[in-house]
C-alpha positions as CSV (number, residue, x, y, z in Angstrom):
1,X,-13.4,-8.3,37.2
2,X,-10.2,-6.6,36.0
3,X,-7.1,-8.8,36.3
4,X,-3.7,-7.2,37.0
5,X,-1.0,-8.4,34.7
6,X,2.1,-6.8,33.2
7,X,1.8,-5.0,29.9
8,X,2.5,-7.4,27.1
9,X,1.2,-10.4,29.1
10,X,-2.5,-9.7,28.7
11,X,-4.8,-12.3,27.2
12,X,-6.1,-11.0,23.9
13,X,-9.3,-11.9,22.0
14,X,-7.1,-11.6,18.8
15,X,-4.9,-14.6,18.2
16,X,-2.4,-14.8,15.4
17,X,-4.6,-17.4,13.8
18,X,-7.7,-15.2,14.0
19,X,-5.6,-12.4,12.6
20,X,-4.7,-14.5,9.6
21,X,-8.4,-15.6,9.2
22,X,-9.4,-12.0,9.4
23,X,-6.8,-11.0,6.8
24,X,-9.1,-11.5,3.8
25,X,-8.3,-8.4,1.9
26,X,-10.5,-6.5,-0.4
27,X,-9.2,-4.7,-3.5
28,X,-9.9,-3.6,-7.1
29,X,-13.7,-3.0,-6.7
30,X,-15.3,-2.1,-10.0
31,X,-18.7,-1.9,-11.7
32,X,-19.6,-3.3,-15.1
33,X,-23.1,-2.9,-16.5
34,X,-24.5,-2.1,-13.0
35,X,-22.9,-5.2,-11.4
36,X,-20.2,-5.2,-8.7
37,X,-17.0,-7.1,-9.0
38,X,-14.0,-7.1,-6.6
39,X,-11.0,-9.1,-5.5
40,X,-10.6,-11.1,-2.2
41,X,-7.5,-12.7,-0.8
42,X,-7.5,-16.3,0.4
43,X,-4.8,-16.6,3.1
44,X,-5.8,-20.2,3.7
45,X,-5.2,-21.1,0.0
46,X,-1.7,-19.9,-0.3
47,X,-2.7,-16.2,-0.3
48,X,-4.2,-16.3,-3.8
49,X,-6.6,-13.6,-5.1
50,X,-10.1,-14.4,-6.5
51,X,-12.7,-12.4,-8.4
52,X,-16.0,-12.0,-6.6
53,X,-19.4,-10.7,-7.8
54,X,-22.8,-10.2,-6.4
55,X,-25.7,-12.4,-7.6
56,X,-29.1,-12.2,-6.1
57,X,-27.7,-10.3,-3.2
58,X,-25.2,-13.0,-2.4
59,X,-21.4,-12.9,-3.0
60,X,-20.2,-15.5,-5.4
61,X,-16.6,-16.5,-6.4
62,X,-15.9,-16.5,-10.1
63,X,-12.2,-17.6,-10.2
64,X,-11.7,-21.4,-10.6
65,X,-9.6,-23.4,-8.2
66,X,-5.9,-23.3,-8.8
67,X,-5.9,-19.8,-10.4
68,X,-4.6,-16.6,-8.7
69,X,-5.8,-13.3,-10.0
70,X,-2.6,-11.2,-9.6
71,X,-0.3,-9.4,-11.9
72,X,3.4,-8.7,-11.5
73,X,3.5,-5.5,-13.6
74,X,5.8,-3.2,-11.7
75,X,6.1,-6.2,-9.3
76,X,3.5,-4.5,-7.0
77,X,0.7,-5.3,-9.5
78,X,-2.8,-3.9,-9.2
79,X,-5.7,-3.9,-11.6
80,X,-5.2,-7.6,-12.6
81,X,-8.6,-8.2,-14.1
82,X,-11.1,-6.5,-16.5
83,X,-14.8,-7.3,-17.0
84,X,-15.7,-6.9,-20.7
85,X,-18.6,-7.7,-23.0
86,X,-16.7,-10.8,-24.2
87,X,-16.0,-12.2,-20.7
88,X,-13.8,-11.8,-17.7
89,X,-10.1,-11.3,-18.4
90,X,-7.4,-11.7,-15.8
91,X,-3.7,-12.2,-15.1
92,X,-2.8,-15.5,-13.5
93,X,0.0,-15.1,-11.0
94,X,1.9,-18.3,-11.7
95,X,2.5,-17.9,-15.4
96,X,1.5,-14.2,-15.8
97,X,-0.6,-15.0,-18.8
98,X,-3.8,-13.3,-19.6
99,X,-6.8,-15.6,-19.3
100,X,-10.3,-15.1,-20.7
101,X,-13.1,-16.6,-18.6
102,X,-16.4,-17.1,-20.4
103,X,-19.4,-19.3,-19.9
104,X,-17.3,-22.4,-20.9
105,X,-14.5,-21.7,-18.4
106,X,-11.1,-20.0,-18.7
107,X,-8.2,-20.3,-21.1
108,X,-4.8,-18.6,-21.4
109,X,-4.7,-16.2,-24.4
110,X,-1.3,-14.7,-24.2
111,X,2.2,-16.2,-24.4
112,X,4.8,-16.5,-21.7
113,X,7.1,-13.6,-20.7
114,X,4.5,-10.9,-21.0
115,X,2.6,-9.3,-18.1
116,X,-0.7,-7.3,-18.3
117,X,-2.6,-5.0,-16.0
118,X,-4.9,-1.9,-15.8
119,X,-7.0,-3.0,-18.8
120,X,-10.3,-1.6,-20.3
121,X,-12.6,-3.2,-22.9
122,X,-11.5,-2.2,-26.5
123,X,-14.0,-1.2,-29.2
124,X,-15.0,-4.3,-31.1
125,X,-13.7,-6.7,-28.5
126,X,-10.5,-7.5,-26.7
127,X,-8.7,-5.2,-24.3
128,X,-6.5,-2.1,-24.2
129,X,-4.0,-2.7,-21.4
130,X,-0.6,-2.0,-19.9
131,X,1.8,-4.6,-21.1
132,X,5.2,-5.4,-19.6
133,X,7.5,-7.3,-21.9
134,X,10.0,-9.6,-20.2
135,X,11.3,-11.4,-23.2
136,X,14.6,-9.8,-22.5
137,X,14.9,-9.7,-18.7
138,X,17.8,-7.2,-18.9
139,X,15.7,-4.7,-20.9
140,X,12.1,-4.9,-19.7
141,X,9.8,-2.8,-21.9
142,X,6.4,-1.2,-21.0
143,X,3.7,-0.2,-23.4
144,X,0.0,0.4,-23.9
145,X,-1.3,-2.4,-26.2
146,X,-4.4,-3.6,-27.8
147,X,-5.0,-7.3,-27.2
148,X,-7.3,-8.9,-29.8
149,X,-10.4,-10.9,-28.8
150,X,-8.6,-14.1,-29.4
151,X,-5.5,-13.0,-27.6
152,X,-1.8,-12.8,-28.6
153,X,0.9,-10.5,-27.4
154,X,-1.0,-7.4,-28.4
155,X,-0.4,-4.5,-30.8
156,X,1.6,-1.7,-29.3
157,X,-0.3,1.6,-29.3
158,X,2.2,3.7,-27.2
159,X,5.7,2.6,-26.3
160,X,7.6,5.8,-26.1
161,X,8.1,6.0,-22.3
162,X,9.7,4.0,-19.6
163,X,6.3,3.5,-17.9
164,X,2.6,3.8,-18.7
165,X,-0.6,3.5,-16.8
166,X,-4.3,4.4,-16.9
167,X,-5.3,3.8,-20.5
168,X,-8.9,5.1,-20.5
169,X,-11.3,5.3,-23.5
170,X,-13.7,8.1,-24.1
171,X,-17.4,7.1,-24.0
172,X,-17.6,7.1,-27.8
173,X,-14.5,4.9,-28.1
174,X,-12.7,7.4,-30.3
175,X,-10.1,8.9,-27.9
176,X,-7.7,7.3,-25.5
177,X,-6.1,9.0,-22.4
178,X,-3.2,7.6,-20.5
179,X,-0.3,8.7,-18.3
180,X,3.4,8.1,-18.9
181,X,6.7,8.8,-17.1
182,X,10.4,8.2,-17.5
183,X,13.4,7.4,-15.4
184,X,14.5,8.5,-12.9
185,X,11.0,9.8,-11.9
186,X,8.5,7.7,-9.9
187,X,4.8,8.3,-10.7
188,X,4.5,10.5,-7.6
189,X,7.4,12.7,-8.9
190,X,6.5,13.5,-12.5
191,X,4.1,12.0,-15.0
192,X,2.5,13.2,-18.3
193,X,-1.1,13.0,-19.3
194,X,-1.7,12.4,-23.0
195,X,-4.8,12.1,-25.2
196,X,-4.9,10.7,-28.8
197,X,-7.4,9.6,-31.4
198,X,-8.0,5.9,-31.8
199,X,-8.1,5.4,-35.6
200,X,-8.0,2.1,-37.4
201,X,-6.6,0.3,-34.4
202,X,-3.8,2.9,-33.9
203,X,-3.3,6.2,-32.2
204,X,-3.0,9.5,-34.0
205,X,-2.9,13.2,-33.1
206,X,-1.4,12.6,-29.6
207,X,-1.1,15.6,-27.5
208,X,0.2,16.4,-24.0
209,X,-2.7,17.6,-21.8
210,X,-1.0,18.1,-18.4
211,X,1.9,17.2,-16.2
212,X,5.7,17.2,-16.9
213,X,8.7,17.9,-14.8
214,X,7.8,18.3,-11.1
215,X,4.1,17.5,-11.6
216,X,2.4,14.2,-10.8
217,X,-0.8,13.5,-12.8
218,X,-3.0,10.5,-12.1
219,X,-6.3,8.8,-12.8
220,X,-7.8,10.3,-16.0
221,X,-11.5,9.7,-16.5
222,X,-14.0,10.8,-19.2
223,X,-17.3,12.4,-18.5
224,X,-20.3,11.3,-20.5
225,X,-20.2,14.5,-22.6
226,X,-16.5,13.9,-23.5
227,X,-14.7,16.1,-21.0
228,X,-11.5,14.8,-19.4
229,X,-11.0,14.8,-15.6
230,X,-7.7,14.0,-13.8
231,X,-5.8,14.5,-10.6
232,X,-2.7,16.6,-10.5
233,X,-0.4,17.9,-7.7
234,X,0.8,21.0,-9.6
235,X,-0.7,23.1,-6.7
236,X,1.3,21.2,-4.1
237,X,-1.6,18.8,-3.4
238,X,-3.2,16.1,-5.5
239,X,-6.4,18.0,-6.6
240,X,-9.0,17.5,-9.3
241,X,-8.7,19.1,-12.7
242,X,-10.7,19.0,-16.0
243,X,-10.4,20.1,-19.6
244,X,-13.3,21.7,-21.4
245,X,-12.9,23.5,-24.7
246,X,-9.1,22.9,-24.6
247,X,-8.6,24.8,-21.3
248,X,-7.3,22.7,-18.3
249,X,-8.4,24.1,-15.0
250,X,-8.6,23.2,-11.3
251,X,-12.0,22.1,-10.2
252,X,-11.8,22.6,-6.4
253,X,-8.5,24.0,-5.2
254,X,-7.8,22.9,-1.7
255,X,-5.1,21.8,0.7
256,X,-6.2,18.2,0.5
257,X,-5.1,15.0,-1.3
258,X,-7.5,13.3,-3.6
259,X,-5.0,10.5,-4.5
260,X,-2.1,8.5,-3.1
261,X,1.2,7.2,-4.5
262,X,0.7,4.9,-7.5
263,X,2.4,1.8,-6.1
264,X,-0.3,-0.5,-7.3
265,X,-2.0,0.2,-10.7
266,X,-5.7,1.0,-11.0
267,X,-6.2,3.5,-8.1
268,X,-9.8,4.8,-8.2
269,X,-10.3,7.8,-6.0
270,X,-13.4,9.5,-7.5
271,X,-16.5,8.7,-9.4
272,X,-18.2,10.8,-12.2
273,X,-22.0,10.9,-11.7
274,X,-24.8,11.2,-14.3
275,X,-25.7,14.7,-13.3
276,X,-22.1,16.0,-13.8
277,X,-21.2,15.9,-10.1
278,X,-18.0,14.3,-8.9
279,X,-17.8,12.2,-5.8
280,X,-14.3,12.1,-4.3
281,X,-12.4,11.3,-1.2
282,X,-10.4,14.3,0.2
283,X,-7.7,13.4,2.6
284,X,-6.2,15.8,5.1
285,X,-4.1,15.4,8.2
286,X,-7.2,15.2,10.3
287,X,-8.9,12.5,8.3
288,X,-10.8,11.9,5.1
289,X,-14.1,13.4,3.9
290,X,-16.3,12.1,1.0
291,X,-17.3,15.2,-1.1
292,X,-19.9,15.7,-3.7
293,X,-18.3,18.3,-6.0
294,X,-20.0,20.6,-8.6
295,X,-17.2,21.1,-11.1
296,X,-18.9,24.0,-12.8
297,X,-19.5,26.0,-9.6
298,X,-16.3,24.8,-7.9
299,X,-18.3,24.0,-4.8
300,X,-18.6,20.9,-2.6
301,X,-20.6,19.4,0.2
302,X,-19.6,16.6,2.5
303,X,-21.4,13.3,2.9
304,X,-21.6,12.3,6.5
305,X,-20.5,8.7,6.9
306,X,-19.2,6.4,9.7
307,X,-16.1,5.5,7.7
308,X,-12.5,6.7,8.1
309,X,-11.5,6.1,4.5
310,X,-12.9,4.9,1.1
311,X,-11.0,3.3,-1.8
312,X,-12.0,1.9,-5.2
313,X,-14.7,4.5,-5.6
314,X,-17.0,3.9,-8.6
315,X,-20.4,5.1,-9.9
316,X,-22.9,2.3,-9.4
317,X,-26.0,3.9,-10.8
318,X,-27.5,7.4,-11.2
319,X,-27.7,8.0,-7.5
320,X,-25.2,5.7,-5.8
321,X,-21.5,4.9,-5.7
322,X,-19.8,1.7,-4.6
323,X,-16.5,1.6,-2.7
324,X,-14.4,-0.3,-0.2
325,X,-15.0,1.2,3.2
326,X,-12.6,1.3,6.1
327,X,-13.7,2.2,9.6
328,X,-12.2,2.6,13.1
329,X,-13.7,-0.5,14.7
330,X,-14.6,-3.0,11.9
331,X,-12.8,-4.8,9.1
332,X,-13.1,-3.5,5.5
333,X,-16.3,-4.0,3.6
334,X,-17.8,-3.4,0.1
335,X,-20.5,-0.8,0.5
336,X,-22.9,1.2,-1.6
337,X,-23.6,4.8,-0.7
338,X,-26.6,7.0,-1.7
339,X,-25.0,10.3,-2.8
340,X,-28.0,12.4,-2.0
341,X,-28.7,11.1,1.5
342,X,-25.5,9.4,2.7
343,X,-27.5,6.2,3.3
344,X,-25.2,3.2,3.0
345,X,-25.4,-0.6,2.9
346,X,-22.7,-3.2,3.5
347,X,-22.7,-5.5,0.5
348,X,-19.8,-7.8,1.7
349,X,-17.6,-7.9,4.8
350,X,-15.6,-11.1,4.2
351,X,-14.0,-11.4,7.6
352,X,-15.9,-9.7,10.3
353,X,-13.8,-9.4,13.5
354,X,-15.5,-10.4,16.8
355,X,-13.4,-8.0,18.9
356,X,-15.2,-6.4,21.9
357,X,-15.5,-2.7,21.7
358,X,-13.6,-2.3,25.0
359,X,-10.6,-4.1,23.4
360,X,-10.3,-1.8,20.5
361,X,-7.7,1.0,20.6
362,X,-8.6,4.1,18.6
363,X,-6.0,6.1,16.8
364,X,-5.0,9.5,18.2
365,X,-3.4,11.9,15.7
366,X,-0.3,13.5,17.1
367,X,2.1,16.1,15.8
368,X,5.5,16.5,17.4
369,X,8.8,18.3,17.0
370,X,11.6,16.6,15.1
371,X,15.1,17.6,14.0
372,X,15.9,21.0,12.4
373,X,12.6,22.5,13.7
374,X,10.4,20.3,11.6
375,X,7.0,19.0,12.6
376,X,6.3,15.3,12.0
377,X,3.0,13.4,12.3
378,X,1.9,10.0,13.7
379,X,-1.1,8.0,14.9
380,X,-0.8,6.8,18.5
381,X,-2.6,3.7,19.8
382,X,-2.7,3.2,23.6
383,X,-3.1,-0.2,25.1
384,X,-6.8,-1.3,25.3
385,X,-8.2,-4.3,27.0
386,X,-11.0,-3.9,29.6
387,X,-10.2,-7.3,31.2
388,X,-6.8,-6.2,32.3
389,X,-4.8,-3.5,34.1
390,X,-1.1,-3.2,34.6
391,X,0.6,-3.1,38.0
392,X,0.7,0.3,39.6
393,X,3.4,2.5,38.2
394,X,4.2,0.4,35.2
395,X,4.2,2.0,31.8
396,X,3.5,0.1,28.5
397,X,6.2,-1.0,26.1
398,X,6.0,0.9,22.8
399,X,6.2,-0.4,19.2
400,X,7.3,2.3,16.8
401,X,5.9,1.4,13.3
402,X,7.8,2.6,10.2
403,X,5.6,2.2,7.2
404,X,6.9,1.1,3.8
405,X,7.1,3.0,0.6
406,X,8.6,5.1,2.0
407,X,6.0,7.3,0.4
408,X,3.1,5.4,2.0
409,X,1.1,6.8,5.0
410,X,-0.4,5.7,8.3
411,X,-4.1,5.0,8.4
412,X,-6.5,5.1,11.3
413,X,-8.6,2.4,9.7
414,X,-9.2,-0.7,11.9
415,X,-6.3,-3.1,11.7
416,X,-6.3,-6.4,13.4
417,X,-2.5,-6.3,13.2
418,X,-2.4,-3.1,15.3
419,X,-5.1,-4.4,17.7
420,X,-3.1,-7.6,18.2
421,X,-0.5,-5.6,20.0
422,X,-2.6,-3.0,21.8
423,X,-5.0,-5.7,23.2
424,X,-2.0,-7.4,24.8
425,X,-0.8,-4.2,26.5
426,X,1.5,-2.6,24.0
427,X,1.3,0.9,22.8
428,X,1.9,1.5,19.1
429,X,2.8,4.6,17.2
430,X,2.5,4.6,13.4
431,X,4.8,7.3,12.2
432,X,4.2,9.5,9.1
433,X,7.8,10.5,8.9
434,X,8.9,13.2,6.4
435,X,8.4,11.7,2.9
436,X,4.9,10.2,3.7
437,X,1.9,10.8,1.6
438,X,-1.2,12.8,2.8
439,X,0.4,16.1,3.7
440,X,1.1,17.5,0.2
441,X,4.0,17.4,-2.2
442,X,6.4,19.5,0.0
443,X,6.1,17.0,2.9
444,X,6.5,14.1,0.5
445,X,9.7,15.5,-0.9
446,X,11.3,15.9,2.5
447,X,12.9,12.5,1.9
448,X,14.5,13.4,-1.4
449,X,18.2,12.9,-0.9
450,X,17.5,12.3,2.8
451,X,16.4,8.7,3.1
452,X,18.0,7.2,6.1
453,X,18.1,10.7,7.7
454,X,14.7,12.4,7.9
455,X,12.8,9.2,8.4
456,X,15.2,8.1,11.2
457,X,15.0,11.5,12.9
458,X,11.2,11.3,12.9
459,X,10.8,7.8,14.3
460,X,13.3,8.6,17.0
461,X,11.5,11.9,17.7
462,X,8.1,10.0,18.0
463,X,9.6,7.6,20.5
464,X,11.1,10.3,22.6
465,X,8.0,12.5,22.4
466,X,5.8,9.7,23.9
467,X,8.5,8.7,26.5
468,X,9.0,12.3,27.6
469,X,5.3,12.7,28.0
470,X,5.2,9.7,30.4
471,X,2.9,7.6,28.1
472,X,5.3,4.7,27.5
473,X,8.3,3.0,29.1
474,X,11.4,4.6,27.7
475,X,13.4,1.4,28.5
476,X,11.1,-0.8,26.4
477,X,10.7,0.7,23.0
478,X,10.8,-1.5,19.9
479,X,10.8,-0.4,16.3
480,X,9.4,-2.5,13.4
481,X,8.7,-2.1,9.7
482,X,8.7,-3.8,6.4
483,X,10.4,-3.1,3.1
484,X,11.4,0.6,3.1
485,X,10.2,0.6,6.7
486,X,12.7,-2.2,7.4
487,X,15.5,0.0,6.1
488,X,14.4,2.7,8.5
489,X,14.4,0.1,11.3
490,X,17.9,-0.9,10.6
491,X,19.1,2.7,10.1
492,X,17.5,3.8,13.4
493,X,19.0,0.8,15.3
494,X,22.5,1.6,14.0
495,X,22.3,5.3,14.8
496,X,20.4,5.5,18.1
497,X,20.1,3.9,21.5
498,X,16.4,4.8,21.9
499,X,15.3,1.4,20.7
500,X,15.7,-1.7,22.8
501,X,14.6,-4.1,20.1
502,X,13.9,-4.2,16.4
503,X,11.8,-6.1,13.9
504,X,13.1,-6.0,10.3
505,X,10.7,-7.4,7.8
506,X,12.2,-7.8,4.3
507,X,14.1,-4.6,4.8
508,X,17.2,-3.1,3.2
509,X,20.6,-3.4,4.8
510,X,22.9,-2.5,1.9
511,X,21.7,0.3,-0.4
512,X,24.4,-0.5,-3.0
513,X,23.2,-4.1,-3.3
514,X,19.6,-2.8,-3.7
515,X,20.6,-0.5,-6.5
516,X,22.2,-3.4,-8.3
517,X,19.6,-6.1,-7.7
518,X,16.1,-4.5,-7.7
519,X,13.5,-4.6,-10.5
520,X,12.8,-2.1,-13.2
521,X,10.0,-0.1,-11.5
522,X,12.3,0.9,-8.6
523,X,15.6,0.6,-10.3
524,X,16.1,4.4,-10.3
525,X,14.0,5.2,-7.2
526,X,17.1,5.7,-5.2
527,X,18.3,8.5,-7.5
528,X,15.9,10.8,-5.7
529,X,16.0,9.2,-2.3
530,X,19.8,8.9,-2.1
531,X,21.5,10.1,-5.3
532,X,22.3,8.7,-8.7
533,X,24.2,5.4,-8.8
534,X,27.2,5.0,-8.9
535,X,28.1,8.7,-8.8
536,X,26.8,9.0,-5.2
537,X,28.5,5.8,-4.0
538,X,29.9,7.5,-1.0
539,X,26.4,8.5,0.1
540,X,25.1,4.9,-0.4
541,X,27.9,3.6,1.7
542,X,27.3,6.2,4.4
543,X,23.5,5.5,4.6
544,X,23.7,1.7,4.5
545,X,23.1,0.1,8.0
546,X,25.4,-2.8,7.2
547,X,28.3,-0.2,7.3
548,X,27.4,1.0,10.8
549,X,27.6,-2.1,12.9
550,X,29.4,-0.3,15.7
551,X,26.2,1.4,16.8
552,X,24.2,-1.8,16.6
553,X,23.4,-3.2,20.1
554,X,19.7,-3.9,20.1
555,X,18.4,-7.4,19.6
556,X,16.9,-7.9,16.1
557,X,14.3,-10.2,14.6
558,X,14.5,-10.6,10.8
559,X,11.6,-12.0,8.8
560,X,12.1,-12.6,5.1
561,X,10.3,-14.1,2.1
562,X,12.6,-16.6,0.2
563,X,11.3,-15.5,-3.2
564,X,11.2,-11.7,-2.7
565,X,12.0,-10.0,-6.1
566,X,11.9,-6.5,-4.6
567,X,14.2,-6.8,-1.6
568,X,16.1,-10.0,-2.3
569,X,16.9,-12.4,0.7
570,X,20.6,-11.5,0.5
571,X,19.7,-8.3,2.3
572,X,18.4,-10.3,5.3
573,X,21.4,-12.7,5.3
574,X,24.0,-10.0,5.4
575,X,22.6,-8.2,8.4
576,X,22.0,-11.5,10.2
577,X,25.5,-12.7,9.6
578,X,27.1,-9.4,10.6
579,X,25.1,-9.2,13.9
580,X,25.8,-12.9,14.6
581,X,29.5,-12.2,14.3
582,X,29.3,-9.0,16.5
583,X,27.6,-10.9,19.3
584,X,24.2,-9.1,19.0
585,X,21.1,-11.2,19.7
586,X,19.6,-11.9,16.3
587,X,16.9,-14.2,15.0
588,X,16.1,-14.8,11.3
589,X,13.1,-16.7,9.9
590,X,12.8,-17.2,6.1
591,X,9.5,-18.2,4.7
592,X,9.5,-20.5,1.6
593,X,7.1,-19.5,-1.2
594,X,6.7,-16.0,0.0
595,X,7.7,-12.8,-1.9
596,X,7.5,-9.2,-0.7
597,X,5.2,-9.6,2.3
598,X,3.5,-12.7,3.7
599,X,0.3,-13.9,2.2
600,X,-0.1,-17.5,3.4
601,X,-2.0,-18.0,6.6
602,X,0.5,-20.3,8.2
603,X,3.3,-17.8,7.6
604,X,1.3,-14.8,8.8
605,X,0.6,-16.7,12.1
606,X,4.3,-17.7,12.5
607,X,5.5,-14.2,11.8
608,X,3.2,-12.5,14.3
609,X,3.8,-15.1,17.1
610,X,7.5,-15.0,16.5
611,X,7.6,-11.2,17.0
612,X,5.6,-11.5,20.2
613,X,7.9,-14.2,21.5
614,X,10.9,-12.1,20.6
615,X,9.6,-9.1,22.5
616,X,8.8,-11.2,25.5
617,X,12.3,-12.4,25.7
618,X,13.8,-9.0,25.2
619,X,11.5,-7.0,27.5
620,X,11.2,-9.7,30.2
621,X,7.5,-10.6,30.2
622,X,5.8,-13.9,29.5
623,X,3.1,-13.7,26.8
624,X,-0.3,-15.3,27.6
625,X,-0.2,-17.2,24.3
626,X,1.3,-20.6,23.8
627,X,4.1,-19.7,21.4
628,X,6.6,-21.7,19.4
629,X,10.0,-20.6,20.5
630,X,12.2,-18.6,18.1
631,X,15.9,-19.6,18.0
632,X,17.9,-16.5,19.0
633,X,21.6,-16.5,18.3
634,X,23.7,-14.8,21.0
635,X,20.7,-15.2,23.3
636,X,23.0,-15.2,26.3
637,X,23.4,-11.4,25.8
638,X,19.7,-10.9,26.6
639,X,20.4,-11.7,30.3
């Protein structure tokens, strides 16, 4: 029988504890000699990452206790391990050394102050990898290096750019492809694709193949017959290209994205098959389609699958690919897919979620008018829980979600974090504000020079669109987001009275402080988003939420990792202290041992429950959960 209770007070089958248990992430799937390997997170073990493989049809963990397979190259990491003929190589998070794990166990083979990622086996043993040299922290240097079989710092093969990625060897081991880029570009702005001969351990005859100013090139791969394939956005969308007989050409020109922004190294968006076909995921505003592409004919056919998105796509054998699959109603899984028939098998789903189908909210893609006649996009999730109904005439509270990046994008894939809210009676809208990925280069560049303007306009427009349509309660709208999304939260709260509460998770309050304090990878990111520092100091000051406290009236919850190298904790402290002094209700929780985002199960639980408690206090409902109270300063102002 359906029980009538206020929105937000519904009893959910998803607890914060089950959310943490179900937060076992999958990443960096790859294939070596026909065998599958991938990474899994361990929230209950401090959030460490471990390498898994498949033996006899069963998943087996390879990483010994006490080790964490995670690299800090670019701080965001990615591609922290490599399977080679001479063993499993991986970066250990604590000391950032490369380890080689063979039959006799693992040992560190590189010295301190060097970081490694995105490696491939080198001819004759060892690795070719991206290396980040931190011996002088004030002048971090990136290079492609060759690490000998016995280890060592590695011989630099290419060190003539500020950043490098994707070192990839031709099948005969005689040529190396890679991408490079320089300040102030980010890899989604402008990269260059090079190819060189690998002779006597060094590179010769290097040449520029594609890319340059205003073009982002990603993910080079070699075909078995020695042709080079890559992804480029020179048409305005990240499409596939190849080079045969020295003539680069588009393979399948289309208004779809075959890649995303390179925040984490090692993106794998397509697989080259034995028959010359390419299997690739094409993303458009309406969703994602897996295509089998004939590069000679320039034609493609879709593979019908029950998945919303695929990542880490690799050739498994002559007729199958392996990938990490994401669907609308189940947690992510490692799958294999028959390219000819579309038949698929789930190899590993590490954290199946026991959520009834009638408690799962499905995403609805919406497009709405924003400022200056622009159109913006979002995914809307209505409340969903068949066991409950709201009192007559009540409309649900809304959470407006501002993703990070800010070049990231919303995904309709099943998220326990989203369902945590919708199953309790919240509506949630995940906004793809101008600057988001998935809609082509022009949409992605809407944020250039306009961070803190366009994103704020679009989250406000999303909230108003849903309120005006009568789908949500206009008096109970919260906005939350992490990292760059946290900045958008603070900027929106300081500029608008649309939001009645905010959740700022390791967000940016002072852009000037961020420009001074952040790490190498993002140290010039703000040149494009705001303007060059310090020449554009007036713009930095004008866009920083800390300088607009007069408009700040909504209660704010701040969640911050104590060891965040990307958005340092001082950003949280300054907005907390300013709101405390102004008399605005504010709560701040700092998590020891956490960096940029929360990986430990206990902290994930506390963060989610704290946010629910906070909204209950602000919006005037009593959550069904037994929650640890959150100390709120200036709480008397809540009424």
